C-alpha positions in Angstrom: -1.3 -18.4 60.2 -4.5 -20.1 59.1 -4.7 -23.0 56.7 -7.4 -23.7 54.2 -8.1 -26.5 51.7 -7.8 -25.9 48.2 -8.5 -28.1 44.9 -5.8 -28.2 42.4 -7.5 -29.3 39.2 -6.3 -32.6 37.9 -5.2 -33.6 41.3 -6.3 -34.4 45.0 -7.1 -31.9 47.8 -4.2 -30.2 49.4 -3.9 -27.9 52.3 -2.1 -24.4 51.9 -1.2 -21.5 54.3 -3.8 -18.8 54.2 -2.4 -15.4 55.1 -3.3 -13.9 58.7 -4.1 -10.5 57.3 -7.0 -11.9 54.7 -10.6 -11.7 56.2 -11.8 -15.0 57.2 -14.5 -15.8 54.7 -12.8 -14.2 51.3 -12.9 -16.7 48.3 -10.0 -17.4 46.0 -11.2 -16.6 42.6 -7.6 -17.0 41.0 -7.4 -18.6 37.5 -4.5 -20.0 35.9 -2.4 -19.5 38.8 0.8 -20.5 37.4 0.5 -17.7 34.4 1.9 -14.6 35.9 0.9 -12.2 33.1 -3.0 -13.7 33.2 -3.0 -13.1 36.8 -1.9 -9.8 36.3 -4.5 -9.3 33.7 -7.0 -10.5 36.4 -6.2 -8.1 38.8 -6.7 -5.1 36.0 -10.0 -6.7 35.5 -11.1 -6.8 38.9 -10.1 -3.1 39.4 -11.9 -1.9 36.5 -15.0 -3.6 37.9 -14.6 -1.9 41.3 -14.3 -5.5 43.0 -12.1 -5.0 46.1 -9.6 -7.9 46.2 -6.3 -9.3 47.9 -3.5 -11.2 46.9 -1.1 -13.8 48.2 2.0 -15.3 46.4 2.6 -18.5 47.7 5.0 -21.1 46.1 5.3 -19.1 42.8 1.5 -19.1 42.7 -0.6 -15.8 42.9 -4.0 -16.5 44.8 -6.6 -13.6 44.4 -9.3 -13.0 47.3 -12.3 -11.4 46.8 -15.5 -10.7 49.0 -18.3 -13.8 49.4 -20.9 -11.7 48.1 -18.8 -10.3 45.3 -17.4 -13.9 44.6 -20.0 -14.8 41.7 -19.3 -11.1 40.1 -15.5 -11.7 40.1 -16.0 -15.3 38.5 -18.3 -14.2 35.8 -15.8 -11.1 34.6 -12.9 -13.3 35.2 -14.2 -16.4 33.1 -15.1 -13.8 30.3 -12.0 -12.6 30.2 -10.6 -16.2 30.1 -12.8 -16.9 27.2 -11.6 -13.7 25.4 -7.5 -15.0 26.5 -7.9 -18.2 25.2 -9.5 -17.0 21.4 -6.7 -17.2 19.1 -5.3 -13.8 17.8 -6.4 -12.9 14.4 -3.2 -13.3 12.2 -2.6 -10.7 9.9 -1.6 -12.0 6.2 1.2 -10.4 4.7 0.5 -9.1 1.0 1.8 -11.4 -1.6 5.3 -10.5 -3.1 5.3 -11.4 -6.8 8.8 -12.8 -7.9 11.6 -10.8 -10.0 9.9 -7.7 -10.0 12.7 -6.0 -11.4 12.1 -7.2 -14.9 9.5 -4.6 -15.0 12.1 -2.0 -15.7 12.8 -3.8 -19.0 9.2 -2.0 -20.1 11.0 1.5 -20.0 14.1 0.6 -21.7 12.4 1.7 -25.3 12.4 5.1 -23.9 16.0 5.4 -24.1 15.9 3.4 -27.1 13.3 5.9 -28.8 14.9 9.1 -27.5 18.4 8.0 -28.9 16.6 7.8 -32.3 14.9 11.0 -32.2 18.2 12.8 -31.1 20.9 11.2 -33.4 22.7 8.6 -31.1 22.1 6.0 -33.4 20.3 5.9 -36.6 16.7 5.5 -36.8 15.1 2.6 -38.8 14.6 3.5 -42.4 10.8 2.2 -42.3 10.0 5.1 -39.8 9.4 8.7 -40.7 12.1 11.4 -40.1 13.1 11.5 -36.4 12.8 15.7 -36.7 9.2 15.1 -37.1 8.4 12.9 -34.0 8.1 15.6 -31.6 5.6 17.7 -33.4 3.8 14.6 -34.3 3.7 13.3 -30.8 3.9 16.0 -28.3 1.0 17.0 -26.1 -0.6 19.8 -27.2 -3.8 21.1 -26.0 -5.1 22.8 -29.1 -4.5 20.3 -31.5 -6.0 17.6 -29.2 -9.1 19.6 -28.2 -9.7 21.1 -31.9 -8.3 18.3 -34.4 -9.1 15.5 -31.8 -5.3 13.9 -31.8 -6.1 12.0 -28.9 -3.2 9.6 -29.7 -0.9 12.8 -28.6 -1.6 11.9 -24.6 0.0 8.7 -25.1 2.6 9.4 -27.7 4.1 12.4 -25.2 4.6 9.9 -22.7 7.6 8.7 -24.7 9.2 11.8 -25.6 11.7 13.9 -23.7 13.4 17.1 -24.1 17.1 16.3 -23.6 19.2 13.4 -21.7 18.8 14.6 -18.2 14.9 14.8 -18.5 15.2 11.3 -19.9 17.4 9.6 -17.1 15.9 11.3 -14.5 12.5 10.0 -15.4 13.9 6.7 -16.2 15.9 6.4 -13.0 13.2 7.1 -10.6 10.6 5.2 -12.9 12.5 2.0 -12.6 12.8 2.1 -8.8 8.9 3.1 -8.2 8.0 0.5 -11.0 10.3 -2.4 -9.5 8.1 -1.5 -5.9 5.0 -1.8 -7.6 5.5 -4.9 -9.5 6.3 -6.3 -6.0 2.8 -5.9 -5.2 0.7 -6.3 -8.4 2.7 -8.4 -10.7 5.0 -6.9 -13.9 2.3 -7.1 -16.2 -0.3 -5.2 -13.9 2.4 -2.9 -12.8 3.6 -2.1 -16.6 -0.3 -1.7 -17.6 -1.3 0.5 -14.7 1.9 2.9 -15.5 0.8 3.4 -18.8 -2.9 3.8 -18.1 -2.3 5.8 -15.1 0.2 8.4 -17.7 -2.6 8.3 -20.2 -5.4 9.3 -17.6 -3.3 12.0 -15.8 -2.3 13.7 -19.1 -6.3 13.6 -20.4 -7.3 15.0 -17.0 -4.4 17.6 -17.0 -6.1 19.0 -20.4 -9.3 19.6 -18.6 -7.6 21.3 -15.7 -5.6 24.0 -17.9 -7.1 27.5 -18.8 -4.3 28.3 -21.4 -2.8 26.4 -24.2 0.1 24.2 -23.2 2.5 21.9 -25.0 4.4 19.3 -22.9 6.0 15.9 -23.1 8.0 13.6 -20.6 7.2 10.1 -18.8 6.8 12.1 -15.4 3.2 12.1 -15.4 3.2 7.8 -15.5 6.0 8.1 -12.8 3.7 9.9 -10.4 0.8 7.4 -11.7 3.0 4.9 -10.4 3.4 6.5 -7.1 -0.2 7.0 -6.9 -1.2 3.4 -8.2 1.4 2.0 -5.1 -0.1 4.1 -2.6 -3.9 3.8 -3.5 -3.0 -0.3 -3.5 -1.7 -0.1 0.2 -4.7 2.3 0.9 -7.4 0.3 -0.6 -6.1 -3.1 0.7 -8.0 -4.6 3.4 -5.0 -5.2 5.6 -3.9 -2.1 5.5 -7.0 0.0 5.4 -6.8 1.1 9.0 -3.4 2.9 7.9 -4.7 4.1 4.6 -3.7 7.7 5.6 -0.1 6.9 5.5 0.6 5.7 1.9 -1.4 8.5 0.7 0.7 11.2 2.8 3.7 9.5 1.4 2.9 9.8 -2.4 1.9 13.4 -1.7 5.6 14.1 -0.1 7.1 12.4 -2.8 5.0 14.7 -5.2 6.3 17.6 -3.4 9.7 16.9 -3.3 10.3 15.5 -6.9 7.3 17.1 -8.8 7.7 20.8 -8.1 11.4 21.6 -8.9 12.4 23.0 -12.2 11.6 25.7 -14.5 9.5 23.8 -17.1 8.1 21.4 -14.6 4.5 20.6 -15.6 2.7 21.0 -12.0 -0.9 20.0 -13.2 0.5 16.7 -15.0 2.2 15.6 -12.0 -0.9 16.2 -9.8 -3.0 14.7 -12.3 -1.1 11.4 -12.6 -0.7 11.0 -9.1 -4.5 11.4 -8.5 -5.1 9.1 -11.2 -2.9 6.7 -9.8 -4.6 6.7 -6.5 -7.7 5.8 -8.2 -6.3 3.2 -10.3 -4.7 1.7 -7.1 -7.7 1.6 -5.4 -9.5 -0.4 -8.1 -6.5 -2.6 -8.4 -6.7 -3.4 -4.5 -10.2 -4.5 -5.2 -9.9 -6.4 -8.3 -10.3 -9.9 -7.8 -9.1 -11.7 -11.0 -5.4 -13.0 -10.5 -3.2 -15.3 -12.5 -0.1 -15.5 -15.1 -2.7 -15.1 -17.9 -3.9 -11.6 -16.7 -0.5 -10.5 -16.3 0.4 -11.6 -19.7 -2.3 -9.6 -21.3 -1.8 -6.5 -19.1 2.0 -6.3 -20.4 1.1 -6.8 -23.9 -1.5 -4.2 -23.6 0.9 -1.8 -22.0 3.3 -2.2 -24.7 1.1 -2.2 -27.7 -0.8 0.7 -27.0 2.0 3.2 -27.3 2.8 1.7 -30.6 -0.8 1.8 -31.9 -0.8 5.8 -30.6 2.5 6.0 -32.8 1.0 4.3 -35.8 -1.7 7.1 -35.7 0.6 9.9 -35.5 2.5 8.9 -38.5 -0.7 7.9 -40.2 -1.7 11.3 -40.1 
């Protein structure tokens, strides 16, 4: 057994045994000898650089020896790796979570009230026209929109439903997805993009159809909510590398929930999802934040359908 003198940082010279199988003039290049994980990575660095080495474990410390002619090359590579090792790892910031997102469901409860007035569950206010006329006044009708420019129908039709099953299915899923979206962007912005996505989806579906069509329902806005959430996650800097995942999930939800039923409006559902994706990406890029923006967005989401119905009843 041979002996060699080694320098221990922050201490004095000490003598430690040198393995007899080790060539006599090979040099020790180990760094952070008490860090097993780092020493193991050093071996990988030397192996990747094609530098021959031998190791010796003594008193819990791993010593790495290389030929003298390759000592400088090995130290350069290990120093570069040590600097990379010591650099602080980037911390991925979690997306902000807005408080009380469940309150966003209050924005779609008027759909139940409106449907109840229209079908006679309870008496409608006397200041409004006869509920029997509401479907004809607000239904999405491509002929009346294109020929008579009754554009308020693309908004009014979102608040109309054919029956109770249609209504409660849209309200149930709408409340779920709207709550999830409100956690990401806030209650006001979630309501606004829900309404705006439904409007844009209905408008886009008019240009994609080849025949006359009449439809009603909140489902276009429902899939717009799904699209906004997927687009927001895909467009966010922290999730950009995983952007295909939320988009694929949104398309899967469209396939599961938006393609069943005899009277399903596939074009409107696809249009709502597509418009929601675009709005979600734009929302991820938007810099303006604050409570005031949330309040204005919520007011716009609630007042826009009221204005559309006022135009419908005024004609």
